[in-house]
N, C-alpha and C positions, 0 to 999 in steps of 0.2 A: 439597378439589382441591387440590395442587401445586404453585406457579411454578416450581418449585426449574426449573434444568438443571443437565443428568441428562449427562456425558462418554460414560456404558456403549458404547456403541460399538454401533452396531450390523451385520449379515451386507452388508460392504461389495456396494453393486451391479455392483463389474465381479472379481465374487471367482467365479462361473462364467459360460458362457457363458449356463442360466437367469439369472441372477442380473441380467447383462448387458442378456437383451430383456425381462425383466418390467421392468424401469426404463423401457428401450426405448419400452416401451407409456406408461407414464405418463407420464416427462418429453412424449410427444407430446400426449398428453391437458390436459399441465398449458404447453404453450408453447402450444395453439392458444387459451387463456382467452383475455378483452380484461383481464383487472385484474392478470397480473404483470409488470412493467415490459422497459420494449424491451432490455432486452438479454437478456431469455427470447424476447418473443413468437414464436414460432414459428420458435426457434432450438432446436435436442431437446439437440447438445451439452452446450449453459450450462447449458440443467435440470439434468441428467445430471449438470453438474458440483455442483448447488445440490443435487441426489438427496442423493449423496453425501455433502454438506458436513453434508444433517441427519439424516443416517444418525447419521453422526461424534461429531456433538457429542446427538445423539436430541432433535429439535424437529421442527414442522414448518417439509416444505420450503417454503411458502406463506417462511415467519417469516425464513430465508434468502435467499429469494428478494426478497421485501421492503430489505435492508438487509447483501451480497453486491453490491457493483457491479463490475463491469470495466473497470478501470482502465489505457490500453496492457496488455491482455492479460492482466493477472496479477487475478487477486480480492481483491477488496481489501474487508473489515469496514466498516459504519459506527461515527462513531463513539460515538454513542449507540448502536450496538448493546452492543459490544461493555460499556458500562456496563451498563446493563441485565443484557444473561449477567453478571459480574462480579459485580454488585448482589441476581442470584435463582439463584446458581449453590451457598449454601449454606454455602461456608466459610468468607462473610468476616461479617461489618458491616458495613453502603452504602458503598462510598467516601465522601471529604471529601477534599475536598483545600485547601491549604495553600499561599498566598505568603505568601510569603520573600524577604527582606534589602529594600532602599531605594526605594520605586516610582520608578519614570524611569531606575537605573544601569542592565546591564547586569548585574550578580550577582542583580537581581527576578527572582520565576522561583515557577510551580509543585508543587507536587507532589502527589499522592492516597493518604492517609493511612486503617488503615481496622482493624479488628484483631480477628484471627482467631476466630473460634464456639468451634474445640472448646481448646483454648489460655487464648485470654485475655492473646496477645502481641500486641503496636501493631508491624504491620508498614507498613515509608512506604515507601516506592515513592519511585524516583529524580528529582533537580530537574530541572525544563525546564526553565533560564534564558534571557534575552537572550544573553549568551554565547557561549551551545549556539544560539540563531536565527537569529545575524549567523554561528556561522561556520559555521554547513552549509548557509548561501548559499538558507535558506528568506524572509524580510527580502526578498530583492531581486529574486526574478523577477518575474517580469508575473506583476501582477492576485494577485500575496501576499494571504490571507488574515491575514498576519500586522500587516501595515499599516491593517488595515480593522475586526480584532477580534479583539483581541490575551489580552485576559480567555477567549472561548472556547475562542481554540485551543488555551494553555495551559492547560485542560481536559481540553481533547477528549487533547496531546499527554503528560500526567502520564496520564491513565486508562491508555494502549497501554500504556507503558511502562512503568506497574504489572499491567498484564495479563499484555505480554513474561516478565518473571519469574516475577509467582504465577501465577501459572495459560496458561503456556502449551497447557496439553493445550486449553482453550476456543478459543483463537486460532487454534490448528491452523500457529503461523509466521507467520503474514500479516497485514499493515499493514492501516492503517490506507485510505480513503480519501483525507483530508488527510494523511495522508506519501503516498503515492502520484501525491499532485498533487505536494505538494512536489516529491520529486527527478526527474522525470521532468520542469517547471519545473525544475529544476536545470541535467540533461544537455541541456536545448533552447536554453538561456542559452549553455553549454556548448560545444555545434552549433551555436551563431549566431556563437558567434566566430568561430569555424574556422574558419566560410564565409568571414566578411568581414576573417581575416588570410592566407589562401587563395590572395582572391581581389589582397589588396596587392598578396600579392606577385608573383601568377601576369598580376596588370594584369585590366584586364574582358577584352580580346577572348582571352585565351589563357583565361581563367576560364574563360569564358563554352563555352568548344570541351569543354572539361573536365566541366560540366551536361552537355554529351550521354551523358559514359559518368558518371551522377553514384556508381552504388550505388560505382563503387572511394572514389570521396571518402568517403562513408558508412562504409567499412567500414577506412578509415586511420582516420577521425577519434572511432567505438567506442572503436576500441584503442590509445585515445589513451593509456594507463594502462602499455598494453604499447611502445611506439615511445615516443620524445622525435623533438621538431619534425621535427626535420631529415632523419632517416631517414623520416616519414612525409611528407615533400616527397619525397625520392628516391622511395619507392615509388609517391606519385602518379609522377610524370613515366616511372616502367618501368613500370606500374598491377601491382607487386608487392607484395603483403603480403605481410611475415614478424611473426613475436612473439620479436623479439629485443629 
């Protein structure tokens, strides 16, 4: 029996009303099982998403449910699943990881490498080095795994980058759990910084009053890429959010 992961999609459970109803019944049964992860326990919508993803890459729904986590509402593959999927897809030799640069320098990093089984061509993934890690803010966020287990994180990130370039049909455009945690952590750090700046600008008392209308603060901060800081402050004062 072959253990290769095929990406030939089965019919979508959202393709017809009949398929949708069948998917709901299957999801209800699966989500009531004690063995499913908490994100799917008695959660039919999440389980239906897992079923759809299992259909797309033609694997067991249980494999997807064990390896697909929900991070801030975003489906995210576990890094170990990505490595396993790439190694068993039948296109490449097993991934190998090559470290480059002088250890301790910003140029030190890792890339995933392998060989195409059909063409015998060497395939070299993107380099993930400390320069990238620091520039993206992954290192500085609270609880960063880059501080405590950098070698493992280099392996995981290199495999993810390789998969997005050479096997996007397997990853389906999704990021890894670690990537989404890193991204969420960076956004949270920016949001905390902006809250601190707003509190300094308004003073404790005025800021406490604004906290009663917190949604406006959140929306301004989330649109930080579209608003200058001065415009954001004016938008807060007038409670008008613009995209200028």
